[in-house]
N, C-alpha and C positions, 0 to 999 in steps of 0.2 A: 342441666339446662346449655343452651348453645347461644357465644359470644352473641350473634345478630338477636337472641328473643329479650338477653339481659340490654343489650343497645336499644331495641327498640322500648321497652317495658321502660326503662330510664329515659328518655325523650320525652314518653308519655308522660310522665311524672316527677316534671321538673315543677319546681315551687310544692311537693308536697315535700312531710315527714318521711326518712324509709329508714330503715335499721339492715347493712350489708356485712355477709359475714364471709371471710376471703377464706379463701381454702390451708390457711398458713395460723387458722383458730382469730386471727382478730376481727373486733367488734367498733363497727363503725355508723352513726348515729352521726344524723344530718335532714337537714333540706335539699335536695338538689337542689342545686344551682343550675349549672351546666352539663351539657355530655358531649365530650369530643369524640375524633371520630373509632378510639379505643378508650375512651377512658371515662368517669363518671366521674365530676366536684361538685361535692359535699358543704353547705357551708355548717359546723356542728352546733349544735344547740349548747345555750350557758353560753356561749361566744360574741362579744360586740362584733359588729360587720364593720366598725372602723381599728385604723391604729394610732390611734392616739391624735391628730389633727383631722379630721373630719376626711381625712382619703382613706378607700377601701383597701385594702390590703393583700395583697398577692403576690406576696412573701412567700420562700420555702422550708422556714424552719420549724420543723418538724415532718413536712413532706407532705403525705394525704391524712396523716396521724392528727389532723381539727385543728393545724395554727391556720387556717387561711386558706385560699387555693392548692397553694405547692403544687403537686405533680397529679394531683388527682388517686383514682383505685382504678386499679387496670380493671379492663372488663373481662378479658382471662382468667383474675384471680378471685372473682369474687364464685362463692359456695351456692348463699344464700342469700335474697333480695324479698326482702318484707317491708310493702309498706304500713304506717301505723297511724291510728287513728288521733293521738294526739301526743301534743309535745311535752315533755319531762319535766 
């Protein structure tokens, strides 16, 4: 599937839970928070939205592995994207 198609699907799915599998085999599950020009940013399941003091955490610890918004997942790295019906 093309990057343009994934971008469109992610933009339409903001606020919805997804599972994304990348070409290197990593699986990311979470809620789509935002979509940039070439990246999608997830809020991972089971993680608090705050960094301890009531402020949103936008740091980079762990990159797109689920420790905040970090660097996001490159749209070109997505091998499969599936919207999931329920939270885990």
